[in-house]
N, C-alpha and C positions, 0 to 999 in steps of 0.2 A: 755441244751447250756453249763452251767457251767462246766458238766462232760467233754464236749468235749473240752473246753477249758483247762482244768487240763491235759487232755490226751496229748494234743499238747505240753503244757508247759514240760510235763514228757518225751517225746519223745526226745531222744538223737541220733536219726539216723543219721541226717545230721552233727553232731559234728565229726564224723571219716572223713567225706569228708572236712571238714575244716582242719583236723589234716594232712590229705595227701596233701592238698593243700600247706600248711605250709611248709612240708617236701620237696617238689617238688621245692617250691619257693627258700629255703636254699640250697638245692643241686645245683640248677641252678646258684644261686649267687657264691657259692664256686668254680664251673667250671669255671665260668666267670673271677673271680680273677686269678685261676690258669693258665688259658690260656694266660691272659693279662701278667702275671710275667713270665711264661715260654716262652712265644713268644717273649719277649723283649730279654731273655737271649738266645734264639736260633739266633735272629736277630743280637745281638753283636758277638756271636761265628762265624756266616757266614761273617760278616764284618770283623773280625779279619782275618780269613782265606784269605779273598779278599785281605786284604791289605798286608799280608804276600806274596802273589803269585805275 
């Protein structure tokens, strides 16, 4: 039983899944921030063109 517990504690197979999850979450956060920022800039540009016309 003790050997099984030690083997489970040494197993780091799940760590890579956690790392990938963190990377995906960070990439999604960056994409959301970029879309929000660029979306506002594009909206302002279309508004400016609309007002000019």
